[in-house]
Structure formats: C-alpha cells, structure tokens
C-alpha positions as CSV (number, residue, x, y, z in Angstrom):
1,M,0.0,0.0,0.0
2,T,1.4,3.3,-1.1
3,P,1.5,6.4,1.3
4,V,-1.2,8.1,-0.9
5,E,-3.5,5.1,-0.5
6,G,-2.8,5.0,3.3
7,A,-3.7,8.7,3.5
8,T,-6.9,8.1,1.5
9,I,-7.9,5.2,3.8
10,F,-7.3,7.3,6.9
11,Q,-9.3,10.2,5.5
12,K,-12.2,7.9,4.7
13,F,-12.0,6.4,8.2
14,S,-12.0,9.9,9.8
15,E,-15.1,10.9,7.8
16,A,-16.9,7.7,8.7
17,V,-16.3,8.1,12.5
18,K,-16.6,11.9,12.9
19,D,-20.4,11.9,12.8
20,L,-20.9,8.8,15.0
21,P,-22.1,9.6,18.5
22,A,-19.8,9.3,21.5
23,W,-21.9,6.6,23.1
24,I,-21.1,4.1,20.3
25,F,-17.4,4.4,20.9
26,S,-18.0,4.2,24.6
27,A,-20.0,1.0,24.1
28,F,-17.3,-0.6,21.9
29,A,-14.6,0.3,24.4
30,T,-16.6,-1.0,27.3
31,T,-17.3,-4.3,25.5
32,A,-13.6,-4.8,24.7
33,A,-12.8,-4.0,28.4
34,V,-15.4,-6.5,29.6
35,L,-14.1,-9.3,27.3
36,L,-10.5,-8.6,28.4
37,F,-10.8,-8.1,32.1
38,V,-13.9,-9.9,33.3
39,P,-12.8,-13.5,34.2
40,L,-15.9,-15.3,33.0
41,A,-15.7,-13.7,29.6
42,N,-12.0,-13.8,29.4
43,A,-11.8,-17.6,30.1
44,E,-14.0,-18.4,27.0
45,L,-12.0,-16.1,24.7
46,P,-9.5,-17.6,22.3
47,M,-6.0,-16.3,22.8
48,E,-5.6,-15.1,19.1
49,Y,-8.5,-12.6,19.7
50,R,-6.9,-10.9,22.6
51,P,-4.5,-8.6,20.7
52,W,-7.4,-7.4,18.6
53,L,-9.4,-6.7,21.7
54,V,-6.5,-4.7,23.2
55,I,-6.3,-2.7,19.9
56,S,-10.1,-2.2,19.9
57,L,-10.0,-1.1,23.6
58,V,-7.3,1.5,23.0
59,L,-8.7,2.7,19.7
60,F,-12.4,3.0,20.7
61,G,-11.3,4.3,24.2
62,V,-9.3,7.1,22.6
63,L,-12.1,7.9,20.2
64,A,-14.6,8.0,23.0
65,I,-12.5,10.3,25.1
66,F,-12.1,12.8,22.2
67,K,-15.8,12.5,21.3
68,W,-16.8,13.3,24.8
69,V,-14.4,16.2,24.9
70,V,-16.1,17.5,21.8
71,V,-19.5,17.1,23.3
72,V,-18.4,19.0,26.4
73,L,-16.9,21.8,24.4
74,R,-20.0,22.2,22.3
75,A,-22.2,22.3,25.4
76,W,-19.9,24.9,27.0
77,R,-19.9,27.0,23.8
78,A,-23.7,26.8,23.7
79,F,-23.9,27.8,27.3
80,Q,-21.5,30.7,26.7
81,A,-23.5,31.8,23.6
82,E,-26.7,31.7,25.6
83,A,-25.1,33.6,28.5
84,R,-24.0,36.3,26.0
85,V,-27.6,36.6,24.7
86,R,-28.9,36.9,28.3
87,K,-26.2,39.5,29.2
88,T,-28.0,42.7,28.2
89,F,-25.6,45.0,30.1
90,H,-22.1,45.2,31.4
91,L,-20.9,46.8,34.7
92,T,-17.5,48.3,35.2
93,P,-16.9,49.4,38.8
94,I,-15.4,52.9,39.5
95,A,-12.9,52.0,42.1
96,Q,-12.6,55.4,43.7
97,Q,-16.3,55.7,44.2
98,C,-17.2,52.4,46.0
99,H,-17.6,52.7,49.8
100,W,-19.2,51.0,52.8
101,S,-19.9,52.2,56.4
102,V,-21.8,51.2,59.5
103,S,-23.9,53.6,61.5
104,K,-25.8,53.3,64.7
105,Q,-29.5,54.1,64.6
106,A,-31.8,55.7,67.2
107,D,-33.0,52.3,68.3
108,G,-29.5,51.1,69.0
109,S,-29.3,48.8,65.9
110,M,-26.4,49.0,63.4
111,V,-27.0,49.6,59.7
112,T,-24.5,48.7,57.0
113,Q,-24.6,50.9,53.9
114,I,-22.8,49.8,50.7
115,V,-22.5,52.2,47.8
116,A,-20.9,51.3,44.5
117,N,-20.6,53.4,41.3
118,F,-20.4,51.9,37.9
119,A,-20.1,52.6,34.2
120,V,-23.1,50.7,32.8
121,K,-23.0,49.7,29.1
122,N,-26.1,48.4,27.3
123,Q,-25.1,45.4,25.1
124,S,-28.5,44.7,23.8
125,S,-30.5,46.1,20.9
126,S,-33.2,47.7,23.1
127,P,-33.2,50.2,26.0
128,V,-32.3,48.6,29.4
129,G,-33.7,49.6,32.7
130,L,-32.0,48.5,35.9
131,V,-34.5,47.7,38.6
132,G,-32.8,45.7,41.4
133,V,-29.6,45.1,43.4
134,R,-28.7,42.6,46.1
135,V,-25.6,41.9,48.1
136,I,-24.4,38.3,47.4
137,K,-21.1,38.6,49.3
138,P,-20.5,39.2,52.2
139,K,-23.4,37.5,54.0
140,I,-24.9,40.1,56.3
141,K,-27.7,38.7,58.5
142,G,-30.5,41.2,58.9
143,D,-33.4,43.0,57.1
144,V,-32.7,44.8,53.9
145,L,-33.9,48.4,54.6
146,H,-33.2,49.8,51.2
147,D,-31.9,48.6,47.8
148,D,-31.8,50.9,44.8
149,I,-29.9,51.5,41.6
150,L,-29.8,54.9,39.9
151,V,-28.6,55.8,36.4
152,R,-28.0,59.1,34.8
153,Q,-30.3,60.6,32.3
154,Q,-29.5,59.7,28.7
155,H,-29.1,63.4,27.7
156,G,-28.9,65.2,31.0
157,R,-27.2,65.4,34.4
158,M,-29.9,64.1,36.8
159,Y,-29.9,60.6,38.3
160,G,-33.0,58.5,38.8
161,T,-34.5,55.0,38.7
162,A,-36.1,53.1,35.8
163,Q,-39.3,52.7,37.9
164,V,-39.9,56.3,39.0
165,S,-37.9,58.5,36.6
166,D,-38.0,56.1,33.5
167,Y,-34.3,56.5,33.1
168,R,-33.0,53.8,30.7
169,I,-29.8,53.1,28.9
170,A,-30.0,53.3,25.1
171,P,-28.6,50.4,23.0
172,G,-24.8,50.6,22.7
173,T,-24.3,53.5,25.1
174,T,-22.6,53.7,28.5
175,L,-24.0,55.7,31.4
176,P,-22.8,56.2,35.0
177,G,-24.9,54.4,37.6
178,Q,-24.9,54.0,41.4
179,A,-26.1,51.0,43.5
180,M,-26.9,51.5,47.2
181,V,-28.0,48.8,49.7
182,M,-28.7,49.3,53.4
183,I,-29.0,46.3,55.7
184,R,-29.8,46.2,59.4
185,G,-26.7,44.3,60.6
186,E,-23.0,44.4,59.9
187,P,-20.4,42.0,58.4
188,G,-18.1,41.9,61.4
189,G,-14.5,42.8,61.6
190,S,-13.0,46.2,61.5
191,R,-15.2,48.9,60.1
192,E,-12.2,50.7,58.7
193,R,-11.1,47.8,56.5
194,D,-11.7,47.6,52.7
195,L,-14.6,45.2,52.0
196,D,-14.8,42.8,49.1
197,V,-18.4,42.9,47.9
198,T,-20.2,40.9,45.2
199,L,-23.4,42.6,44.0
200,G,-26.2,41.1,41.8
201,I,-27.8,43.8,39.6
202,K,-31.0,42.9,37.7
203,D,-32.7,44.5,34.7
204,E,-36.4,44.6,33.9
205,D,-36.4,41.2,32.2
206,G,-34.9,39.5,35.2
207,N,-31.4,39.1,33.8
208,E,-28.9,39.5,36.6
209,Q,-25.3,40.3,36.3
210,R,-22.8,39.8,39.1
211,V,-20.0,42.2,39.7
212,A,-17.2,42.2,42.3
213,V,-16.2,45.5,43.8
214,L,-13.7,46.6,46.5
215,C,-15.5,49.1,48.8
216,W,-13.2,51.1,51.0
217,G,-14.2,51.7,54.6
218,V,-14.5,54.9,56.6
219,K,-11.2,55.7,58.3
220,N,-11.5,57.3,61.7
221,A,-10.2,60.8,61.6
222,K,-7.3,61.7,63.9
223,P,-8.3,64.8,65.9
224,S,-6.0,67.7,65.5
225,D,-6.2,71.5,66.1
226,D,-3.6,72.2,63.4
227,P,-5.0,73.6,60.2
228,I,-4.6,71.4,57.2
229,P,-2.6,73.2,54.5
230,V,-4.2,73.4,51.1
231,E,-2.3,72.8,47.8
232,A,-0.3,75.5,46.1
233,L,-2.0,76.6,42.9
234,Y,1.2,77.0,40.9
235,S,1.9,73.3,41.4
236,I,-1.3,72.2,39.7
237,T,-0.7,71.4,36.0
238,D,-4.3,70.5,35.0
239,P,-6.0,73.8,34.0
240,I,-9.4,72.5,35.1
241,E,-8.1,71.4,38.5
242,K,-6.3,74.7,38.9
243,D,-9.4,76.8,38.2
244,V,-11.6,74.8,40.5
245,A,-9.0,74.9,43.3
246,A,-8.6,78.6,42.9
247,V,-12.4,79.1,43.4
248,L,-12.4,76.9,46.4
249,Q,-9.5,78.7,48.0
250,A,-11.2,82.0,47.3
251,E,-14.3,80.7,49.1
252,M,-12.2,79.7,52.1
253,V,-11.1,83.4,52.4
254,R,-14.8,84.5,52.2
255,Y,-15.8,81.9,54.8
256,E,-13.2,83.2,57.3
257,K,-14.9,86.6,57.3
258,N,-18.5,85.3,57.0
259,N,-18.8,81.9,58.7
260,R,-21.5,80.2,60.6
261,S,-20.4,81.8,63.9
262,R,-21.4,85.1,62.3
263,G,-24.6,83.7,60.7
264,G,-23.0,83.5,57.3
265,F,-22.0,81.0,54.6
266,G,-19.1,82.5,52.9
267,S,-20.2,83.9,49.5
268,F,-23.8,82.6,49.8
269,Y,-26.6,85.1,50.3
270,M,-30.3,85.3,49.5
271,T,-33.0,87.6,48.3
272,Y,-36.1,87.2,50.4
273,D,-39.3,89.3,50.6
274,G,-37.8,91.9,48.4
275,R,-34.7,92.3,50.4
276,S,-31.3,91.4,48.9
277,D,-27.8,90.5,50.2
278,L,-29.3,88.9,53.3
279,Q,-27.6,86.2,55.4
280,I,-29.4,82.9,55.0
281,P,-31.7,82.6,58.0
282,G,-32.0,79.6,60.2
283,D,-35.2,77.9,61.2
284,S,-37.8,79.9,63.1
285,W,-41.5,79.8,63.4
286,V,-44.5,81.6,64.9
287,M,-46.7,79.9,67.4
288,N,-50.5,79.5,67.0
289,T,-50.7,79.6,63.2
290,A,-51.9,77.0,60.7
291,R,-49.4,78.2,58.0
292,N,-46.8,75.8,56.7
293,Q,-43.6,77.2,58.3
294,E,-41.2,74.3,57.4
295,I,-40.9,75.5,53.8
296,S,-41.3,78.9,52.1
297,E,-44.6,79.6,50.5
298,T,-42.9,82.0,48.1
299,A,-40.0,79.7,47.1
300,E,-40.1,80.6,43.4
301,Q,-39.5,84.3,44.4
302,N,-36.6,83.5,46.7
303,V,-33.1,83.5,45.4
304,I,-30.0,82.0,47.0
305,R,-26.9,83.0,45.2
306,S,-23.1,82.6,45.4
307,D,-20.6,84.1,43.0
308,S,-18.2,81.3,43.9
309,L,-20.9,78.8,42.9
310,D,-21.5,80.8,39.7
311,A,-17.7,80.6,39.0
312,L,-17.7,76.8,39.4
313,L,-20.7,76.4,37.1
314,T,-19.1,78.7,34.6
315,I,-16.0,76.4,34.5
316,Y,-18.3,73.5,33.9
317,S,-20.2,75.2,31.1
318,R,-17.0,75.7,29.2
319,L,-16.1,72.0,29.2
320,E,-16.7,70.4,25.8
321,T,-15.9,66.7,26.2
322,S,-17.0,64.0,28.5
323,D,-13.4,63.5,29.6
324,E,-13.2,67.2,30.7
325,R,-16.4,66.9,32.6
326,E,-15.3,63.7,34.3
327,R,-12.0,65.5,35.4
328,Y,-14.0,68.4,36.7
329,T,-16.2,66.0,38.7
330,N,-13.3,64.0,40.1
331,V,-11.5,67.3,41.1
332,L,-14.5,68.3,43.3
333,L,-15.2,64.8,44.7
334,S,-11.6,64.2,45.7
335,R,-11.6,67.5,47.7
336,L,-14.6,66.3,49.8
337,H,-12.0,64.8,52.1
338,E,-10.7,66.1,55.4
339,D,-7.1,65.5,54.3
340,R,-7.3,67.9,51.4
341,G,-7.9,71.0,53.6
342,Y,-11.2,72.1,52.0
343,A,-13.6,70.6,54.6
344,R,-14.8,74.0,55.8
345,V,-16.1,74.9,52.3
346,A,-17.5,71.4,51.6
347,Y,-21.0,73.0,51.3
348,L,-19.8,74.8,48.1
349,I,-18.5,71.6,46.6
350,V,-21.8,69.8,47.3
351,M,-23.8,72.6,45.9
352,A,-21.7,72.7,42.7
353,L,-22.1,68.9,42.2
354,W,-25.8,69.1,42.9
355,K,-26.2,71.7,40.1
356,V,-24.5,69.3,37.6
357,G,-26.8,66.4,38.6
358,L,-24.4,64.6,41.0
359,L,-26.0,65.2,44.4
360,G,-25.9,61.5,45.3
361,A,-22.2,61.2,44.5
362,A,-21.4,64.4,46.4
363,L,-23.2,63.2,49.6
364,D,-21.6,59.8,49.4
365,A,-18.1,61.4,49.1
366,A,-18.9,63.8,52.0
367,M,-20.1,60.9,54.2
368,F,-16.9,58.9,53.6
369,G,-14.5,61.8,53.5
370,L,-15.6,64.2,56.2
371,P,-15.6,63.4,59.9
372,E,-18.9,63.6,61.9
373,D,-19.2,65.9,64.8
374,D,-16.2,68.0,63.7
375,Q,-16.0,71.0,65.9
376,R,-13.0,72.4,64.1
377,T,-14.2,72.8,60.4
378,F,-17.9,71.9,60.7
379,G,-17.5,70.4,57.2
380,M,-20.4,67.9,57.3
381,S,-22.5,70.1,59.5
382,N,-22.2,73.0,57.1
383,V,-23.3,70.8,54.2
384,L,-26.4,69.8,56.1
385,M,-27.1,73.3,57.3
386,L,-27.0,74.7,53.7
387,L,-29.2,71.8,52.5
388,N,-31.7,72.5,55.2
389,A,-31.8,76.2,54.0
390,M,-32.1,75.2,50.3
391,L,-35.0,72.8,51.1
392,R,-36.7,75.6,52.9
393,F,-36.3,78.4,50.5
394,Q,-35.6,76.7,47.1
395,H,-37.4,73.4,47.5
396,F,-38.8,73.5,44.0
397,Q,-35.3,72.9,42.6
398,F,-35.1,69.4,44.1
399,T,-36.5,66.4,42.2
400,N,-38.3,63.6,44.0
401,D,-35.3,61.4,43.4
402,E,-33.0,63.9,45.0
403,L,-35.3,64.1,48.0
404,D,-34.9,60.3,48.3
405,T,-31.2,60.7,48.1
406,I,-31.1,63.3,50.8
407,E,-33.4,61.2,53.0
408,R,-31.2,58.1,52.6
409,F,-28.1,60.2,53.4
410,I,-29.4,61.6,56.7
411,Q,-30.7,58.2,57.8
412,T,-27.2,56.9,57.8
413,S,-25.4,60.0,59.0
414,G,-24.7,60.5,62.7
415,E,-24.5,64.3,62.2
416,H,-27.3,66.6,63.4
417,T,-29.7,66.9,60.5
418,F,-31.4,70.2,61.6
419,R,-35.0,69.9,60.3
420,I,-34.3,68.2,57.0
421,P,-36.7,65.3,57.5
422,Q,-39.6,67.6,58.4
423,K,-38.9,69.8,55.4
424,I,-38.9,66.8,53.0
425,S,-42.2,65.6,54.4
426,A,-43.6,69.1,53.9
427,I,-42.3,69.3,50.4
428,R,-43.9,66.0,49.4
429,A,-47.2,67.0,50.9
430,C,-47.1,70.4,49.1
431,R,-46.4,68.6,45.8
432,I,-49.3,66.3,46.3
433,I,-51.6,69.2,46.8
434,K,-50.4,71.0,43.7
435,T,-50.8,67.8,41.7
436,A,-54.4,67.5,42.9
437,G,-55.1,71.1,42.0
C-alpha cells in the first residue's frame, strides 16, 4: 500500500467516524474491556482474539474520550452563547467611588450601607432599565432596609430610577450608575477595612449580572487642632483642576470673614421678601398659626446665590468633552475629604455637584471623606445646614429622586440633621396638593 493510498484510507475512516455519537465508541470500548478483564468472559476467549481486543479497547477508548471532549466543548460554547444573549448590560466598577460604612440608629441597631458606582453599558438592541440590586457577598444577617440603583439621564445630568424616573440606557451606550444597599446588621471585623463585595444587579427582564467590587471603609479621623494646609495653585498642572482649586480657596477666604459663627455661609446670600444681600436665616416659626412654616410659600421668588458657585458652574459650562467633565467631577469629589484641607467649604462643593446632577455622588463622598461631629471645620454640619436652607427656601429645585437621596443620606449620617426630615415631608405634601389642584 502506497503512502497516498494510506492517507486516503485514513481520510475515509475519519469521515466515517466523525459523525458517530460518543456513546457508540464508549459502548465498543466498554465491550472490549469486559471481554479482556472480566474473568468469566476472558476464560472463553481464544488467545488469538486478545491482541485485537486490546487494539479495539485502545482505539475506541481514545475515540470515545475525544468525542466526549467535543460534546463537552460544544455544550460549553452553547452555554456561553446563551449567556451572551442573556447578558444585556455590562458593569465596570469605578474603584474610587465604592464605599461602605456602619452607622448606629436611634433604636441602637447597626445599619450597613454599601455604595458602588459603575459605568453601565447596554449590550442589547433595546433600552435597558436596571431595577434591582442585592448583596451576594459578604453574607450580612438582617433585614434589607433599602436597595436601589440609579442611572444618569441619557441626555442630562440628573440621576434616577427606571421605575420612577423612567431612566433607561439606550442600546450601545454607556452611562454612570450607582447602587446602594442598606442592611440592618454588619459584616463583622474592623469597620475601617476595605470590604470585598459581590453585587447582583438585575434588569427589567430578570437578567442578573454579578459584579465584584472593593469598597473602602471609613477611616477614623485623627483629631488635631492644626489647620490642614491646602495645595499651592502654581503646582497644579491641569487647568481645570487649577481653576476649581482657585475658586475653592477664594471661598475659604470668604468663609473666614463670613462663617456660621457670624450667621453666614461664605459667599452665599439670599434675596427674600424683596430684600437682597441677606444672610441665609435659620429655622424659626410663629406659634398658634396654621401656616406651613417648614418651607417657604414663596420659594419661586426667593433667590439663594453665590458668585463662587457661579464661577464653578461657569467652569463646567466651558467644558466640551465628557473627559473634561469627568475630570471636573473628580476634582471636586476628591476634595470632599478632610485631608485635602477644603472641609470648611464642603458646602460649596456639594452645591456645585448638585447643580450638575451629582448630588448623590457628592453626599456619598462627604459621608466617607468628612468626619462627623467635627467642631473644628464643621464640614459635614455646614453641608447639612445649607441643604436645610435650600430645602426651605428653594425646594422647587429638588427632584423627587433627589429628596430620596437626601433622606437616605441623613438616615445613615450621625450628624445633626437640623429639620431636613420635616422639610422633606412638607415638600412632598405640598407637591401632592399641587398635583391634585
């Protein structure tokens, strides 16, 4: 037999066996093994047949193994293809914006809050709405008090849910999103450690994607009376960062001369009842009247202004690309930390981020970056005090989702919340009445 004839025979043999099912080869190999190794069958077997049985066992055994490998690979590929079809969205964690904390409630219980920010890409051919989030790891025993996932508007700056705000991600696009879960209980161990978390996030069709994130914990601040030096502007090379830092440092000078001990808020002032350049008043009320005194009845006529806030918003309005806007956002968020030296003007940073639709991210950064009950800079307290005033005099500027965001924030904060809960209730009631009218 020539080599060409041998190759032809092998080719015909390969074509003959490639379509045979794996169970046939397994059956032949098993039969050969029984005849060779089972004593009763082997005793009746003529000796001249045994070499052929050995060859058959090896041949069909190898073919069976390869066939089963092919079967497994095909099943795995089919499973992967089905999984890709089911995977309607992809989540990429933003490492600098994933946090966790534990706070003590009024009833003495401990509540764990996990916050994770993502870039969410729609991989399907239709809009995707994210509707649910759960904590898979670590296991925290206790009731889930809150679980929500927000995404940014497709063409805007506000954040909201698919259920309430109808915010969905268009096919092929990527939007920032934020998942938040609050559980009555805690995972144990140090509350300052970084926590490995696995979240399950679900869309409207019930497709769930799992994503692992590293959430950093709240580090206890070391008390010190020494002022924290701020950065030198000349050393900042990024023009966006330099402009933002310059405005913040200018506000710090304003705050030194017009701070809360003098009834002021740096550059912030208001026009109220026809009077301008007024300090923002605190809460007060008149007894024995049925009027709603938690919120202003003339909120649309009130104006709370700040030229420092206007300057920050002017910087933002000049930015042309998403990369520039992201740099701007990160510059502000990174300075909501006690170590950066801007804690006393954190209220300005939060207001600027609120105006560009990032109130939730700003409050999260403040919670994890600013110490509570800080009697030196009053960073967190100033944020809440100004929010309290804005809810009273400018409540029409807050969306319902933003009211939810503020309410969740104060629930987990140990700082004095002024009368923010009462104002939010009054705002909701007022909106119900206006809707009915």
